[in-house]
C-alpha positions, 0 to 999 in steps of 0.5 A, spaced: 430 243 456 425 237 453 427 232 458 424 236 464 418 238 460 416 230 459 413 230 466 410 237 466 402 238 464 401 243 458 395 247 459 394 248 452 392 242 450 392 234 451 396 229 449 397 221 451 403 223 455 399 229 459 395 227 466 387 227 465 383 233 467 380 229 474 387 228 476 389 235 475 383 237 479 385 233 484 392 235 484 390 242 485 385 241 490 391 237 494 396 243 493 390 248 495 389 244 502 396 244 503 397 251 503 390 253 507 393 248 512 400 251 513 396 258 513 392 256 519 397 252 522 401 259 522 395 263 525 394 258 530 402 258 532 401 266 532 395 266 536 398 261 541 404 266 542 400 272 543 396 268 548 402 266 552 405 273 551 399 276 554 398 271 560 406 272 561 405 280 561 398 279 565 402 275 570 408 279 571 403 285 572 399 282 577 405 280 581 407 287 581 400 289 583 400 284 588 407 287 591 405 294 591 398 292 594 401 289 600 406 295 601 400 299 601 395 295 606 400 295 611 397 302 613 390 301 614 388 308 616 390 311 610 385 307 606 379 308 610 376 313 605 371 309 600 374 311 594 381 309 596 378 302 598 374 302 591 380 304 587 386 302 591 384 296 594 379 292 591 381 294 583 388 291 584 386 286 588 381 283 584 385 283 578 391 280 581 387 275 585 383 273 578 390 272 574 394 268 580 388 264 583 382 263 580 385 262 573 390 257 575 384 253 579 388 253 586 390 258 592 397 259 594 399 261 601 401 268 599 394 269 596 391 267 602 394 272 606 392 277 601 385 275 601 384 275 609 387 282 609 382 285 604 376 281 607 377 284 613 378 291 611 371 290 607 368 287 613 370 293 617 368 298 612 361 295 611 360 295 619 362 303 619 356 307 620 360 313 617 358 314 610 365 316 608 368 310 610 362 305 608 363 301 602 356 300 601 355 308 600 358 307 593 353 302 591 347 307 592 351 313 590 352 316 583 351 312 577 358 311 575 359 309 582 354 304 582 356 301 576 363 300 579 361 298 586 356 293 583 361 290 578 366 289 584 361 286 588 359 281 583 367 279 582 367 278 590 361 274 590 364 269 585 371 269 588 368 267 595 364 262 591 371 259 588 374 259 595 368 255 598 369 250 593 377 249 595 375 249 602 376 241 604 373 240 611 376 233 612 383 235 610 387 236 617 392 242 614 386 246 611 386 251 617 388 257 613 383 256 608 378 254 613 379 261 616 379 264 609 372 261 607 369 263 613 371 270 612 369 270 605 362 267 606 361 272 612 362 278 607 357 275 602 352 274 607 353 281 609 353 284 602 346 281 601 343 282 607 340 289 607 339 289 615 347 289 615 348 295 611 349 301 617 348 307 612 341 305 610 336 311 611 329 313 609 332 317 603 336 311 600 332 305 603 329 304 596 336 304 592 339 300 597 334 294 597 334 294 589 342 294 590 341 288 595 336 284 590 341 285 584 347 282 588 342 276 590 340 276 583 347 275 581 348 270 587 343 266 584 345 266 577 350 261 574 355 266 573 356 266 580 358 259 581 355 259 588 351 252 587 357 248 584 362 251 589 357 249 594 356 242 591 363 241 591 364 243 599 358 239 601 360 233 598 367 233 602 363 233 608 362 227 613 356 222 612 353 221 619 347 216 619 346 216 627 341 221 629 345 222 636 351 224 632 347 229 628 344 232 634 350 235 636 351 242 634 358 244 632 361 250 634 367 250 630 369 253 623 366 247 619 359 249 622 360 256 621 362 255 614 356 250 612 351 254 616 353 260 612 353 256 605 346 254 606 344 261 608 347 263 601 344 258 597 336 259 600 337 266 600 335 267 593 328 264 594 326 269 599 326 275 595 320 274 591 314 269 590 315 264 585 311 266 578 315 263 572 309 265 567 309 272 570 314 278 570 319 279 575 326 282 576 329 276 579 329 270 576 328 264 581 327 259 575 335 259 575 336 259 582 331 253 583 334 249 577 341 250 580 339 248 587 335 242 584 341 240 579 347 241 584 344 240 591 339 235 591 343 230 587 348 230 592 349 223 595 346 223 602 345 230 603 341 230 609 346 226 612 352 230 611 348 237 614 347 238 621 340 237 623 339 244 625 340 246 618 335 241 615 329 246 617 331 251 612 331 246 607 324 243 608 321 250 608 316 251 603 319 258 600 325 253 599 322 247 597 316 249 593 320 253 587 324 247 586 318 242 586 315 246 581 321 247 576 322 240 576 315 239 574 315 244 569 322 243 566 322 236 568 325 233 561 331 238 561 333 238 568 333 230 568 337 231 562 342 236 565 342 231 571 345 226 567 351 230 565 353 232 572 360 231 573 360 225 578 367 224 579 368 226 586 362 222 588 366 215 588 362 209 587 356 212 589 355 215 582 356 208 579 351 205 583 346 210 583 345 216 578 344 223 580 336 223 579 336 217 584 339 221 589 335 227 587 329 222 588 331 220 595 333 227 597 326 230 596 323 224 600 328 225 605 327 233 605 319 233 604 317 227 609 323 225 613 324 227 621 329 226 626 324 221 630 326 215 626 321 217 621 315 215 625 312 222 627 305 222 624 306 229 622 313 228 619 310 231 612 312 238 612 307 243 614 305 247 608 308 242 603 304 242 596 303 235 596 300 234 589 307 237 587 311 232 591 307 226 589 308 228 582 316 230 582 317 223 586 313 220 580 317 223 575 324 222 578 322 215 580 320 213 573 327 216 570 331 212 575 327 206 573 329 207 566 336 208 568 336 201 571 334 198 565 339 202 560 344 200 565 342 192 564 338 191 570 333 186 569 326 185 573 325 178 574 321 173 577 316 174 582 317 178 589 317 173 595 319 173 602 325 168 602 330 171 598 331 176 592 328 173 586 324 179 585 330 184 585 334 187 580 340 183 578 346 188 579 352 188 575 357 184 578 362 189 578 358 193 583 355 188 587 360 188 593 362 195 593 361 199 600 362 205 603 366 207 609 359 207 613 356 201 610 353 198 604 351 204 599 344 201 597 342 200 604 344 207 606 340 209 600 334 205 602 334 208 609 332 215 605 326 212 603 323 209 609 318 215 610 314 212 604 314 205 608 310 208 613 302 208 613 302 215 616 305 217 609 300 214 605 294 216 609 296 223 608 296 223 601 290 219 601 287 225 605 289 230 600 286 226 594 279 226 597 279 233 595 279 231 588 273 227 586 276 226 579 277 218 579 272 216 574 276 217 568 283 215 567 288 221 566 295 221 565 301 225 568 300 232 569 302 236 563 307 242 563 302 247 566 301 250 573 293 249 573 295 241 574 300 242 579 295 242 585 291 236 582 292 230 586 288 223 584 288 216 586 292 214 580 297 219 581 298 215 588 298 209 584 304 211 580 307 213 586 307 207 589 308 203 583 315 206 582 316 205 589 315 198 589 320 197 583 325 201 586 325 197 593 325 191 589 331 193 585 336 196 591 333 192 597 336 185 595 334 182 602 327 183 603 325 186 596 319 191 597 316 187 603 316 194 607 312 197 602 307 191 601 306 191 608 304 198 609 299 198 603 296 191 604 294 193 611 292 201 610 284 200 610 280 202 604 286 203 599 285 196 596 278 197 595 279 204 592 284 201 587 279 196 585 273 200 584 277 205 579 280 198 575 272 196 575 270 202 572 275 202 567 275 195 565 267 193 566 265 200 564 260 200 570 256 193 568 256 190 575 250 185 573 253 181 568 258 176 571 253 175 577 248 173 573 252 169 569 255 165 575 248 163 577 246 161 570 252 157 569 251 153 576 245 150 573 245 145 568 239 142 564 237 135 564 239 134 557 246 136 559 247 132 565 245 126 560 250 128 555 256 129 561 254 122 564 255 119 557 262 122 556 264 120 562 263 113 561 266 113 555 272 116 558 273 111 563 274 106 557 281 109 555 287 110 559 286 117 560 282 115 566 288 111 569 292 117 569 287 122 572 287 117 578 294 117 578 295 125 579 289 125 583 292 121 589 298 125 589 295 131 589 290 129 594 284 131 590 278 126 590 274 124 584 268 128 585 272 134 586 276 133 580 270 132 576 267 138 578 273 143 578 277 141 572 273 137 567 272 140 561 266 136 559 263 137 565 262 144 564 260 145 557 255 151 557 253 156 552 258 161 549 255 167 551 257 165 559 264 164 557 264 170 554 263 174 560 269 171 564 273 173 558 274 180 559 274 184 552 278 190 554 284 185 556 284 180 550 290 183 547 294 183 554 298 188 557 300 191 550 292 193 549 291 197 555 293 204 557 299 206 561 294 208 567 291 201 567 297 198 567 300 202 573 293 200 577 294 193 575 301 192 577 300 196 584 293 192 585 296 185 584 302 186 588 299 189 594 293 184 594 297 178 592 301 180 599 295 180 603 292 174 600 298 170 604 295 172 611 288 172 609 284 166 613 278 162 610 274 166 615 276 173 612 275 171 605 269 166 605 265 168 611 267 176 613 268 177 605 274 182 607 277 186 603 272 184 597 266 180 597 266 173 593 262 176 587 268 181 587 273 176 588 270 172 581 271 179 577 278 180 580 280 172 578 277 173 571 280 180 570 287 177 572 286 170 568 284 174 561 290 179 562 295 173 564 293 168 558 293 174 553 300 177 555 303 170 555 300 168 549 304 174 546 310 177 546 311 182 552 316 187 552 320 189 558 316 195 560 310 190 561 314 185 565 312 188 572 305 188 571 305 181 568 309 178 574 305 181 579 299 179 575 301 172 575 303 171 582 296 174 584 293 169 579 296 163 582 294 165 589 287 166 587 287 159 583 290 155 589 285 158 594 279 156 589 282 149 589 282 149 596 275 152 597 271 153 591 268 160 590 269 161 582 265 157 577 270 152 573 268 156 566 272 162 569 279 159 569 277 155 562 274 161 558 280 165 556 283 159 552 277 156 549 278 159 542 285 159 541 287 153 545 291 148 541 291 140 540 294 137 546 300 134 542 301 141 538 302 144 545 306 139 548 311 139 542 311 147 542 313 147 549 319 142 549 321 146 543 321 153 546 324 150 552 330 147 549 331 153 544 330 159 548 336 162 551 336 165 558 337 172 556 331 172 551 326 169 557 324 176 559 321 178 552 319 171 549 312 169 551 308 163 548 304 157 549 310 154 553 309 160 558 302 158 558 303 151 560 308 153 565 305 159 568 297 157 568 296 150 566 289 151 569 286 154 562 287 147 560 281 142 562 284 137 567 284 131 563 287 135 557 293 136 562 293 129 564 294 127 556 299 133 555 303 130 561 302 123 558 305 126 551 311 129 554 313 122 557 312 119 550 316 125 547 321 124 552 322 116 551 322 118 543 328 122 544 332 117 549 331 112 543 334 117 538 339 118 543 341 111 543 339 110 551 334 105 548 337 101 543 332 095 543 328 091 548 331 089 554 337 093 552 340 098 558 335 095 563 337 095 570 338 089 574 336 089 581 336 084 587 331 086 592 330 082 599 323 082 601 325 084 608 329 090 606 326 092 600 327 100 602 334 099 604 336 095 598 332 099 593 335 105 596 342 102 595 341 100 588 337 105 585 339 112 588 345 113 584 342 111 577 340 118 575 337 119 568 338 111 568 332 110 572 328 112 566 330 105 563 326 098 565 327 095 571 328 088 572 327 086 579 329 079 582 326 078 589 329 074 595 325 071 600 325 072 607 329 065 607 334 068 603 332 064 597 331 067 590 324 067 588 322 064 581 319 068 575 321 072 570 320 080 570 315 082 564 313 088 568 309 085 573 315 085 578 317 092 577 310 094 578 310 090 585 317 093 587 314 100 586 308 099 590 311 095 595 317 100 596 312 106 597 308 102 601 313 100 606 317 107 606 310 111 606 308 108 612 308 112 619 312 107 623 318 107 618 319 114 620 320 118 614 313 120 613 308 122 618 300 123 617 296 129 618 292 130 624 286 131 619 281 126 617 284 124 611 290 123 614 295 126 608 302 124 608 307 129 610 315 128 611 317 127 618 321 132 622 325 127 625 327 124 619 333 128 619 336 124 625 335 117 621 341 114 618 340 117 610 334 120 612 334 126 608 337 122 602 332 117 603 326 122 602 329 124 596 330 117 593 322 116 595 321 122 590 325 119 585 320 112 586 314 117 585 317 120 579 318 113 576 311 111 578 308 117 574 313 115 568 311 108 568 303 110 569 303 106 575 298 108 581 300 109 588 295 109 592 297 115 597 295 122 598 300 128 600 298 134 604 297 140 600 302 144 604 307 139 602 305 139 594 305 147 594 312 146 597 315 142 592 312 146 587 315 152 590 309 156 592 306 159 598 301 155 603 295 159 606 295 160 613 289 156 614 293 150 611 298 150 618 292 147 621 294 140 618 301 141 620 300 144 627 293 145 630 295 148 636 300 153 633 295 155 628 290 156 634 294 160 637 296 164 631 289 166 630 288 168 637 294 173 636 291 175 629 284 177 632 286 180 639 288 187 640 295 188 642 293 191 648 290 185 651 296 181 649 300 185 653 306 181 651 311 181 645 310 174 641 316 172 636 314 165 632 319 161 628 317 155 625 322 151 621 319 145 619 320 144 612 325 150 612 319 154 612 318 161 616 312 164 618 313 172 618 308 175 623 
């Protein structure tokens, strides 16, 4: 007995051989958990057995009831009494159909026949004028009869909704289901329509009306499952993108089912006015919420339905409650939209979320028309325009948030030549297409109404009723008082989001259709700027004008100091570099001295402060969301308009802004962009920064061509924080080399300032910075071993005097980065004899000068001169037909780069159009006159002439330098 007790625990005391207290407690706890688990497992097994037995018993009983029910209904004459129909027909029918079909989630052929028979009996009973045979008489009968009949009616509505969800109109073998669905929906339509009740009299009309409203109330609730079933049914319908196909009115069962289903969906909205805050027996809130969740999120909703049914969806009684519930419960509804099962929607749910389809469907329903969206009265009559604008803005904001969360990044500036301004789509969904064409293209077709000018004019007209544009406001709060308020800021939010969505999904042309409409809508840009001006300058409209006139006058003492500094500058090597860059850009010394020299415009600090706008000194992060939205829309629209504004309109007619306003705009953008690039700007401010940078570039380039701003304006933001030249250059190089591509969106610094807006540095400082870059490059090459010592790794070439271009091209064009090395030139005379002499730098300089002189000569054929008096150089269009013509032009670019690298002055000036093309920038319309004066004159004539006077259509494709003019 002792041996077995050695490993047992004595509870009377502790010893060295007994386990510890903690181990004992752990062991007891584990044993207790094991016993509890065993009890739970036994209980679960018993419960499962009970449920399974119950299921089997119910199924057997249901099958028995079905057999008895089938035998009873063979003689229909015996069941014409309403009490017999309720107790002997409906009661067993609801039981066995629920057990055999609804709970199993499928309808078998035997059940289809039973349901058809029952629905025919009920329809015949409802159409009877005899109260003894009409089943509706029970609904207005005694209390017990009302309770029983109402319960049975609710079950019938749920059953009919289930049948609708199982109907597949695209399946060829679903004819029996189609007939059954048609009967089921007809039964529900009759039950919920008081006019279809044949037993209504003056004595019971009140009870009948209350009973119908009770049924409609149940039908509009989530318990009936009507909207979920309707979503499944509509999603199976074909999508028609052709208006001609949609105009055909179908007369088959498919059309009858669709029409009946839409009738039932909108019937709850017709019972009572929508008043979420007031007492009501009917909860329209539930019906409107389900309508938004399950119908408005169906992809291509309006393209799936017959055209004759769309007016019902557009009616004010249907659309207004949906818009208002989206405003009141927007956060909750948007969250529920993201939880909707999209497995049956295919790839459309992966590319575009439910909130995106709701966004597009609301625009299509509210503003769409059958006349290709060109009808000036296409906005629905009686539409609550303020609610419409607010709802579209809310949904668009959530769609853009979804895009960012999905990894789609806004990048770069929008342009007309590609999709650089579009969102970058994930690779897996870039090429997915539906059977009807590109999914994204068809999605954008739903948004076509917002690209029409009538759409903007209509909501602008409504906004004029509210004169509250003096102060910034935020999006409407969750109260009914703000739902009818529409201001310019609301419209700005609307179109700001529309621009970003077009940039995301319209990869071919981006937001071009919207920008065209916004730019040429009279007064829109002016209204935007007035709101911005009041917010930024706080009504101070004289400060900048007075300062501009003050800074244009320089005292005699400052003149003397400037002249003295200019003379001193000519003594060092900077002046030589200034001359080099002047020649290549076509600027004269006088223009550079006036426009870019920092010393030439040393004015008082107070005058600089005026151009440095104080509210914008913290960049986009220091301004409100409202101002950011206004700036984004204004910059995107105005930069688009600047592309087609000619100099006469800009400087003489001064439309759309006066030159004083242009200076204020330039100062705002200059301050915003500089401070934004100097700080870290997140993704949420990326769109306003991109549009502001683009607009700033266009205004600065126009000022370079024909000055309208004082030079101090461009220098003012960086006058205090501008670092020394060497530090700025080294910072730019380090950041450019180390920043990964995925970080480029959120990382902005002095490197971005140098790249995006170098004009904040005076011209001579920019030249010094360029020289510093070259010195740093030479040092890095030396450290890498490319330059080991004097004369090492130099390039030896032999040049014939009579073939300098050809020999240089043959020997230097393929060198690549080795072209940065020293070039030792040996010339061969025209007689074929080598010329005496050693190249210590003079011969290579002579070579670069002579090859440029020969290649840039118009008679050589690679370059031609503009028709203007300054005879600037531009590539010859016929060079492509010469042997090695295009490669030789590229080689000349390397020659020019080599001259800049070595500090050699080439006495040639390129056309501004050509320089802009090299920089990847746009050229203004007036610069076309230097390329083709006749085409420019014809275009200007077309621009100023009414289309009625031209009496023709003109299409111009200008392919020189691969440039296309869109007119």
